[in-house]
N, CA, C and O atoms as a GROMACS GRO file, in nm:
protein
  400
    1GLN      N    1  16.402  -9.835  17.157
    1GLN     CA    2  16.268  -9.853  17.104
    1GLN      C    3  16.185  -9.728  17.134
    1GLN      O    4  16.180  -9.681  17.248
    2ASN      N    5  16.119  -9.676  17.031
    2ASN     CA    6  16.038  -9.555  17.043
    2ASN      C    7  15.892  -9.593  17.060
    2ASN      O    8  15.834  -9.660  16.975
    3ASN      N    9  15.832  -9.551  17.172
    3ASN     CA   10  15.691  -9.583  17.199
    3ASN      C   11  15.596  -9.472  17.155
    3ASN      O   12  15.476  -9.481  17.178
    4ASN      N   13  15.649  -9.366  17.092
    4ASN     CA   14  15.565  -9.256  17.047
    4ASN      C   15  15.503  -9.293  16.912
    4ASN      O   16  15.573  -9.338  16.822
    5PRO      N   17  15.370  -9.275  16.899
    5PRO     CA   18  15.306  -9.306  16.770
    5PRO      C   19  15.347  -9.204  16.664
    5PRO      O   20  15.372  -9.088  16.695
    6ASP      N   21  15.353  -9.251  16.538
    6ASP     CA   22  15.386  -9.158  16.431
    6ASP      C   23  15.265  -9.068  16.402
    6ASP      O   24  15.160  -9.085  16.462
    7ALA      N   25  15.281  -8.975  16.312
    7ALA     CA   26  15.178  -8.874  16.287
    7ALA      C   27  15.046  -8.936  16.242
    7ALA      O   28  14.940  -8.896  16.290
    8TYR      N   29  15.051  -9.033  16.152
    8TYR     CA   30  14.928  -9.094  16.103
    8TYR      C   31  14.857  -9.172  16.213
    8TYR      O   32  14.734  -9.171  16.221
    9THR      N   33  14.934  -9.240  16.296
    9THR     CA   34  14.875  -9.314  16.407
    9THR      C   35  14.806  -9.218  16.502
    9THR      O   36  14.696  -9.247  16.551
   10ARG      N   37  14.869  -9.104  16.528
   10ARG     CA   38  14.807  -9.005  16.618
   10ARG      C   39  14.676  -8.952  16.559
   10ARG      O   40  14.579  -8.931  16.632
   11LEU      N   41  14.674  -8.930  16.427
   11LEU     CA   42  14.550  -8.881  16.364
   11LEU      C   43  14.439  -8.985  16.376
   11LEU      O   44  14.325  -8.951  16.406
   12ILE      N   45  14.472  -9.111  16.352
   12ILE     CA   46  14.372  -9.217  16.364
   12ILE      C   47  14.323  -9.227  16.508
   12ILE      O   48  14.203  -9.243  16.532
   13LEU      N   49  14.415  -9.217  16.604
   13LEU     CA   50  14.375  -9.219  16.745
   13LEU      C   51  14.283  -9.101  16.778
   13LEU      O   52  14.187  -9.116  16.853
   14ASP      N   53  14.314  -8.982  16.722
   14ASP     CA   54  14.228  -8.866  16.744
   14ASP      C   55  14.087  -8.891  16.691
   14ASP      O   56  13.989  -8.855  16.756
   15VAL      N   57  14.077  -8.952  16.573
   15VAL     CA   58  13.946  -8.984  16.516
   15VAL      C   59  13.871  -9.079  16.608
   15VAL      O   60  13.754  -9.056  16.640
   16LEU      N   61  13.937  -9.185  16.651
   16LEU     CA   62  13.872  -9.285  16.736
   16LEU      C   63  13.830  -9.227  16.871
   16LEU      O   64  13.730  -9.270  16.928
   17ARG      N   65  13.905  -9.129  16.921
   17ARG     CA   66  13.874  -9.067  17.050
   17ARG      C   67  13.779  -8.948  17.037
   17ARG      O   68  13.740  -8.888  17.138
   18GLY      N   69  13.742  -8.912  16.913
   18GLY     CA   70  13.650  -8.801  16.893
   18GLY      C   71  13.714  -8.664  16.907
   18GLY      O   72  13.643  -8.565  16.922
   19ARG      N   73  13.844  -8.657  16.901
   19ARG     CA   74  13.914  -8.528  16.910
   19ARG      C   75  13.918  -8.463  16.772
   19ARG      O   76  13.970  -8.522  16.677
   20GLN      N   77  13.865  -8.345  16.761
   20GLN     CA   78  13.855  -8.280  16.631
   20GLN      C   79  13.956  -8.169  16.611
   20GLN      O   80  13.955  -8.102  16.508
   21GLY      N   81  14.044  -8.147  16.708
   21GLY     CA   82  14.139  -8.036  16.701
   21GLY      C   83  14.234  -8.040  16.583
   21GLY      O   84  14.284  -7.935  16.541
   22SER      N   85  14.261  -8.157  16.529
   22SER     CA   86  14.356  -8.170  16.418
   22SER      C   87  14.287  -8.162  16.282
   22SER      O   88  14.352  -8.176  16.179
   23PHE      N   89  14.157  -8.140  16.282
   23PHE     CA   90  14.081  -8.146  16.159
   23PHE      C   91  14.006  -8.016  16.135
   23PHE      O   92  13.978  -7.941  16.228
   24VAL      N   93  13.974  -7.991  16.010
   24VAL     CA   94  13.905  -7.870  15.969
   24VAL      C   95  13.758  -7.905  15.944
   24VAL      O   96  13.727  -8.008  15.884
   25ARG      N   97  13.669  -7.817  15.990
   25ARG     CA   98  13.526  -7.837  15.962
   25ARG      C   99  13.500  -7.810  15.814
   25ARG      O  100  13.576  -7.740  15.749
   26ASN      N  101  13.391  -7.866  15.763
   26ASN     CA  102  13.356  -7.847  15.622
   26ASN      C  103  13.336  -7.700  15.587
   26ASN      O  104  13.382  -7.655  15.482
   27ASP      N  105  13.268  -7.625  15.674
   27ASP     CA  106  13.244  -7.484  15.643
   27ASP      C  107  13.374  -7.404  15.641
   27ASP      O  108  13.388  -7.311  15.562
   28GLU      N  109  13.470  -7.439  15.727
   28GLU     CA  110  13.601  -7.373  15.726
   28GLU      C  111  13.674  -7.402  15.595
   28GLU      O  112  13.734  -7.313  15.535
   29LEU      N  113  13.668  -7.527  15.553
   29LEU     CA  114  13.735  -7.566  15.429
   29LEU      C  115  13.675  -7.494  15.309
   29LEU      O  116  13.747  -7.443  15.224
   30GLU      N  117  13.543  -7.491  15.303
   30GLU     CA  118  13.476  -7.422  15.191
   30GLU      C  119  13.511  -7.274  15.189
   30GLU      O  120  13.538  -7.218  15.082
   31ARG      N  121  13.509  -7.210  15.304
   31ARG     CA  122  13.542  -7.067  15.311
   31ARG      C  123  13.687  -7.042  15.269
   31ARG      O  124  13.716  -6.944  15.202
   32SER      N  125  13.776  -7.131  15.310
   32SER     CA  126  13.917  -7.118  15.271
   32SER      C  127  13.932  -7.122  15.119
   32SER      O  128  14.007  -7.043  15.062
   33TRP      N  129  13.862  -7.215  15.056
   33TRP     CA  130  13.870  -7.223  14.910
   33TRP      C  131  13.813  -7.098  14.846
   33TRP      O  132  13.866  -7.051  14.745
   34GLU      N  133  13.705  -7.044  14.902
   34GLU     CA  134  13.647  -6.920  14.848
   34GLU      C  135  13.746  -6.804  14.855
   34GLU      O  136  13.750  -6.719  14.766
   35ILE      N  137  13.826  -6.801  14.960
   35ILE     CA  138  13.924  -6.694  14.978
   35ILE      C  139  14.046  -6.716  14.890
   35ILE      O  140  14.091  -6.624  14.822
   36PHE      N  141  14.100  -6.838  14.893
   36PHE     CA  142  14.230  -6.861  14.829
   36PHE      C  143  14.224  -6.894  14.681
   36PHE      O  144  14.322  -6.871  14.610
   37THR      N  145  14.113  -6.948  14.631
   37THR     CA  146  14.107  -6.982  14.489
   37THR      C  147  14.128  -6.860  14.400
   37THR      O  148  14.209  -6.868  14.308
   38PRO      N  149  14.058  -6.748  14.422
   38PRO     CA  150  14.085  -6.631  14.337
   38PRO      C  151  14.230  -6.582  14.348
   38PRO      O  152  14.290  -6.540  14.249
   39LEU      N  153  14.285  -6.589  14.467
   39LEU     CA  154  14.424  -6.547  14.486
   39LEU      C  155  14.518  -6.638  14.407
   39LEU      O  156  14.610  -6.589  14.341
   40LEU      N  157  14.497  -6.767  14.414
   40LEU     CA  158  14.582  -6.862  14.341
   40LEU      C  159  14.568  -6.843  14.190
   40LEU      O  160  14.667  -6.854  14.118
   41HIS      N  161  14.447  -6.814  14.142
   41HIS     CA  162  14.428  -6.788  13.999
   41HIS      C  163  14.503  -6.662  13.956
   41HIS      O  164  14.564  -6.660  13.849
   42GLU      N  165  14.498  -6.559  14.038
   42GLU     CA  166  14.569  -6.436  14.005
   42GLU      C  167  14.720  -6.459  14.002
   42GLU      O  168  14.790  -6.406  13.915
   43ILE      N  169  14.770  -6.537  14.095
   43ILE     CA  170  14.913  -6.568  14.096
   43ILE      C  171  14.951  -6.645  13.970
   43ILE      O  172  15.055  -6.618  13.910
   44GLU      N  173  14.867  -6.740  13.928
   44GLU     CA  174  14.894  -6.815  13.805
   44GLU      C  175  14.894  -6.724  13.684
   44GLU      O  176  14.981  -6.735  13.598
   45GLU      N  177  14.796  -6.632  13.676
   45GLU     CA  178  14.785  -6.541  13.562
   45GLU      C  179  14.902  -6.444  13.554
   45GLU      O  180  14.943  -6.406  13.444
   46LYS      N  181  14.956  -6.405  13.668
   46LYS     CA  182  15.063  -6.307  13.671
   46LYS      C  183  15.196  -6.370  13.711
   46LYS      O  184  15.280  -6.306  13.774
   47ALA      N  185  15.215  -6.498  13.674
   47ALA     CA  186  15.335  -6.572  13.717
   47ALA      C  187  15.464  -6.503  13.675
   47ALA      O  188  15.564  -6.512  13.747
   48THR      N  189  15.465  -6.436  13.562
   48THR     CA  190  15.588  -6.370  13.518
   48THR      C  191  15.610  -6.238  13.592
   48THR      O  192  15.723  -6.189  13.597
   49GLU      N  193  15.504  -6.181  13.649
   49GLU     CA  194  15.516  -6.054  13.720
   49GLU      C  195  15.543  -6.071  13.869
   49GLU      O  196  15.603  -5.983  13.931
   50ILE      N  197  15.501  -6.182  13.926
   50ILE     CA  198  15.514  -6.204  14.069
   50ILE      C  199  15.642  -6.280  14.098
   50ILE      O  200  15.658  -6.394  14.054
   51ARG      N  201  15.731  -6.217  14.171
   51ARG     CA  202  15.858  -6.279  14.207
   51ARG      C  203  15.883  -6.259  14.355
   51ARG      O  204  15.850  -6.153  14.410
   52PRO      N  205  15.940  -6.358  14.421
   52PRO     CA  206  15.976  -6.338  14.563
   52PRO      C  207  16.088  -6.236  14.576
   52PRO      O  208  16.171  -6.222  14.486
   53HIS      N  209  16.090  -6.164  14.688
   53HIS     CA  210  16.193  -6.066  14.716
   53HIS      C  211  16.305  -6.132  14.795
   53HIS      O  212  16.279  -6.204  14.891
   54SER      N  213  16.428  -6.107  14.756
   54SER     CA  214  16.544  -6.162  14.827
   54SER      C  215  16.574  -6.080  14.952
   54SER      O  216  16.546  -5.960  14.957
   55TYR      N  217  16.631  -6.147  15.052
   55TYR     CA  218  16.674  -6.079  15.173
   55TYR      C  219  16.777  -6.166  15.244
   55TYR      O  220  16.784  -6.287  15.222
   56LYS      N  221  16.856  -6.103  15.328
   56LYS     CA  222  16.964  -6.171  15.398
   56LYS      C  223  16.907  -6.265  15.506
   56LYS      O  224  16.817  -6.227  15.580
   57TYR      N  225  16.961  -6.385  15.515
   57TYR     CA  226  16.921  -6.482  15.617
   57TYR      C  227  16.939  -6.421  15.756
   57TYR      O  228  17.042  -6.359  15.784
   58GLY      N  229  16.840  -6.438  15.842
   58GLY     CA  230  16.846  -6.384  15.978
   58GLY      C  231  16.800  -6.240  15.990
   58GLY      O  232  16.790  -6.187  16.100
   59SER      N  233  16.771  -6.177  15.876
   59SER     CA  234  16.725  -6.038  15.880
   59SER      C  235  16.575  -6.036  15.907
   59SER      O  236  16.513  -6.141  15.927
   60ASN      N  237  16.516  -5.918  15.907
   60ASN     CA  238  16.372  -5.904  15.927
   60ASN      C  239  16.295  -5.911  15.796
   60ASN      O  240  16.180  -5.868  15.789
   61GLY      N  241  16.357  -5.963  15.694
   61GLY     CA  242  16.290  -5.978  15.566
   61GLY      C  243  16.328  -5.869  15.468
   61GLY      O  244  16.410  -5.783  15.497
   62PRO      N  245  16.266  -5.874  15.350
   62PRO     CA  246  16.302  -5.779  15.245
   62PRO      C  247  16.258  -5.636  15.278
   62PRO      O  248  16.169  -5.615  15.361
   63LEU      N  249  16.320  -5.541  15.215
   63LEU     CA  250  16.288  -5.400  15.234
   63LEU      C  251  16.141  -5.373  15.204
   63LEU      O  252  16.078  -5.291  15.271
   64GLN      N  253  16.086  -5.442  15.104
   64GLN     CA  254  15.946  -5.422  15.068
   64GLN      C  255  15.853  -5.456  15.186
   64GLN      O  256  15.748  -5.394  15.200
   65ARG      N  257  15.891  -5.552  15.268
   65ARG     CA  258  15.812  -5.587  15.387
   65ARG      C  259  15.810  -5.471  15.485
   65ARG      O  260  15.706  -5.436  15.540
   66GLN      N  261  15.928  -5.411  15.505
   66GLN     CA  262  15.936  -5.298  15.596
   66GLN      C  263  15.852  -5.181  15.546
   66GLN      O  264  15.785  -5.114  15.623
   67GLU      N  265  15.857  -5.158  15.415
   67GLU     CA  266  15.778  -5.049  15.357
   67GLU      C  267  15.629  -5.077  15.371
   67GLU      O  268  15.551  -4.986  15.400
   68PHE      N  269  15.590  -5.203  15.350
   68PHE     CA  270  15.450  -5.240  15.366
   68PHE      C  271  15.404  -5.219  15.510
   68PHE      O  272  15.298  -5.162  15.534
   69LEU      N  273  15.485  -5.264  15.606
   69LEU     CA  274  15.448  -5.247  15.747
   69LEU      C  275  15.438  -5.099  15.783
   69LEU      O  276  15.350  -5.060  15.860
   70LYS      N  277  15.526  -5.018  15.729
   70LYS     CA  278  15.519  -4.874  15.756
   70LYS      C  279  15.388  -4.817  15.704
   70LYS      O  280  15.325  -4.734  15.771
   71SER      N  281  15.346  -4.861  15.586
   71SER     CA  282  15.221  -4.809  15.529
   71SER      C  283  15.099  -4.854  15.608
   71SER      O  284  15.000  -4.782  15.615
   72VAL      N  285  15.106  -4.973  15.668
   72VAL     CA  286  14.992  -5.026  15.743
   72VAL      C  287  14.993  -4.977  15.887
   72VAL      O  288  14.890  -4.932  15.938
   73VAL      N  289  15.110  -4.985  15.953
   73VAL     CA  290  15.121  -4.951  16.094
   73VAL      C  291  15.148  -4.803  16.113
   73VAL      O  292  15.099  -4.742  16.208
   74GLY      N  293  15.225  -4.746  16.023
   74GLY     CA  294  15.262  -4.605  16.034
   74GLY      C  295  15.379  -4.587  16.129
   74GLY      O  296  15.425  -4.682  16.190
   75GLY      N  297  15.426  -4.465  16.140
   75GLY     CA  298  15.537  -4.436  16.230
   75GLY      C  299  15.671  -4.468  16.167
   75GLY      O  300  15.680  -4.505  16.050
   76SER      N  301  15.776  -4.452  16.248
   76SER     CA  302  15.910  -4.469  16.195
   76SER      C  303  15.976  -4.600  16.236
   76SER      O  304  16.085  -4.631  16.190
   77GLU      N  305  15.910  -4.677  16.325
   77GLU     CA  306  15.966  -4.805  16.364
   77GLU      C  307  15.853  -4.898  16.406
   77GLU      O  308  15.743  -4.852  16.437
   78TYR      N  309  15.880  -5.025  16.408
   78TYR     CA  310  15.780  -5.122  16.451
   78TYR      C  311  15.851  -5.234  16.523
   78TYR      O  312  15.971  -5.254  16.505
   79GLU      N  313  15.777  -5.308  16.606
   79GLU     CA  314  15.834  -5.415  16.686
   79GLU      C  315  15.824  -5.548  16.612
   79GLU      O  316  15.722  -5.578  16.549
   80VAL      N  317  15.929  -5.626  16.619
   80VAL     CA  318  15.930  -5.760  16.562
   80VAL      C  319  15.961  -5.857  16.674
   80VAL      O  320  16.066  -5.847  16.737
   81GLU      N  321  15.870  -5.950  16.700
   81GLU     CA  322  15.893  -6.050  16.805
   81GLU      C  323  15.958  -6.172  16.742
   81GLU      O  324  15.904  -6.229  16.647
   82LYS      N  325  16.072  -6.212  16.793
   82LYS     CA  326  16.138  -6.334  16.748
   82LYS      C  327  16.131  -6.432  16.864
   82LYS      O  328  16.169  -6.398  16.976
   83PRO      N  329  16.083  -6.554  16.839
   83PRO     CA  330  16.070  -6.651  16.948
   83PRO      C  331  16.203  -6.680  17.015
   83PRO      O  332  16.305  -6.699  16.948
   84ASN      N  333  16.202  -6.685  17.147
   84ASN     CA  334  16.319  -6.722  17.227
   84ASN      C  335  16.440  -6.631  17.205
   84ASN      O  336  16.554  -6.674  17.222
   85THR      N  337  16.415  -6.507  17.167
   85THR     CA  338  16.525  -6.412  17.150
   85THR      C  339  16.482  -6.279  17.210
   85THR      O  340  16.377  -6.269  17.274
   86THR      N  341  16.563  -6.180  17.188
   86THR     CA  342  16.529  -6.046  17.235
   86THR      C  343  16.427  -5.983  17.141
   86THR      O  344  16.410  -6.030  17.028
   87THR      N  345  16.360  -5.879  17.186
   87THR     CA  346  16.273  -5.802  17.099
   87THR      C  347  16.361  -5.709  17.018
   87THR      O  348  16.447  -5.639  17.072
   88THR      N  349  16.340  -5.709  16.887
   88THR     CA  350  16.422  -5.627  16.799
   88THR      C  351  16.336  -5.518  16.738
   88THR      O  352  16.232  -5.546  16.678
   89THR      N  353  16.379  -5.395  16.754
   89THR     CA  354  16.312  -5.284  16.688
   89THR      C  355  16.389  -5.253  16.562
   89THR      O  356  16.509  -5.226  16.565
   90THR      N  357  16.319  -5.258  16.449
   90THR     CA  358  16.383  -5.226  16.323
   90THR      C  359  16.338  -5.088  16.280
   90THR      O  360  16.219  -5.064  16.258
   91ARG      N  361  16.433  -4.999  16.269
   91ARG     CA  362  16.401  -4.865  16.220
   91ARG      C  363  16.388  -4.872  16.069
   91ARG      O  364  16.447  -4.960  16.006
   92LEU      N  365  16.313  -4.784  16.012
   92LEU     CA  366  16.292  -4.788  15.867
   92LEU      C  367  16.418  -4.758  15.788
   92LEU      O  368  16.424  -4.787  15.668
   93ASP      N  369  16.519  -4.701  15.854
   93ASP     CA  370  16.645  -4.679  15.782
   93ASP      C  371  16.728  -4.807  15.779
   93ASP      O  372  16.840  -4.806  15.729
   94GLY      N  373  16.673  -4.918  15.833
   94GLY     CA  374  16.741  -5.045  15.828
   94GLY      C  375  16.823  -5.076  15.953
   94GLY      O  376  16.866  -5.190  15.971
   95ASN      N  377  16.846  -4.977  16.041
   95ASN     CA  378  16.922  -5.002  16.164
   95ASN      C  379  16.834  -5.078  16.262
   95ASN      O  380  16.713  -5.056  16.270
   96MET      N  381  16.897  -5.168  16.337
   96MET     CA  382  16.823  -5.247  16.434
   96MET      C  383  16.872  -5.218  16.575
   96MET      O  384  16.992  -5.204  16.598
   97VAL      N  385  16.779  -5.208  16.669
   97VAL     CA  386  16.811  -5.186  16.809
   97VAL      C  387  16.747  -5.300  16.887
   97VAL      O  388  16.627  -5.322  16.875
   98SER      N  389  16.826  -5.373  16.968
   98SER     CA  390  16.774  -5.487  17.042
   98SER      C  391  16.759  -5.452  17.189
   98SER      O  392  16.833  -5.370  17.242
   99SER      N  393  16.662  -5.516  17.253
   99SER     CA  394  16.644  -5.503  17.396
   99SER      C  395  16.599  -5.638  17.450
   99SER      O  396  16.545  -5.719  17.376
  100LEU      N  397  16.620  -5.662  17.579
  100LEU     CA  398  16.578  -5.788  17.639
  100LEU      C  399  16.434  -5.786  17.675
  100LEU      O  400  16.382  -5.885  17.727
   0.00000   0.00000   0.00000
């Protein structure tokens, strides 16, 4: 027998206890819509032009991501933190060097 409440029960309990951590304030919600609505409209308008980039499972993502990070961060390598694993440095030539 499981005595843990399900997700909806926990939300109702949070409401009854006055805990607001699981909820968004009205001003946050409105601001989010102001930010994301234009983005979503642009994605809809350019649906044939916008395509996800493929990449190998377990990798650091598509090459385009690495190029973007290089343009933003600069330099020839950047750090990628993976939870519960080693820190992996990915060089822009695609080679990876791991350290503990």
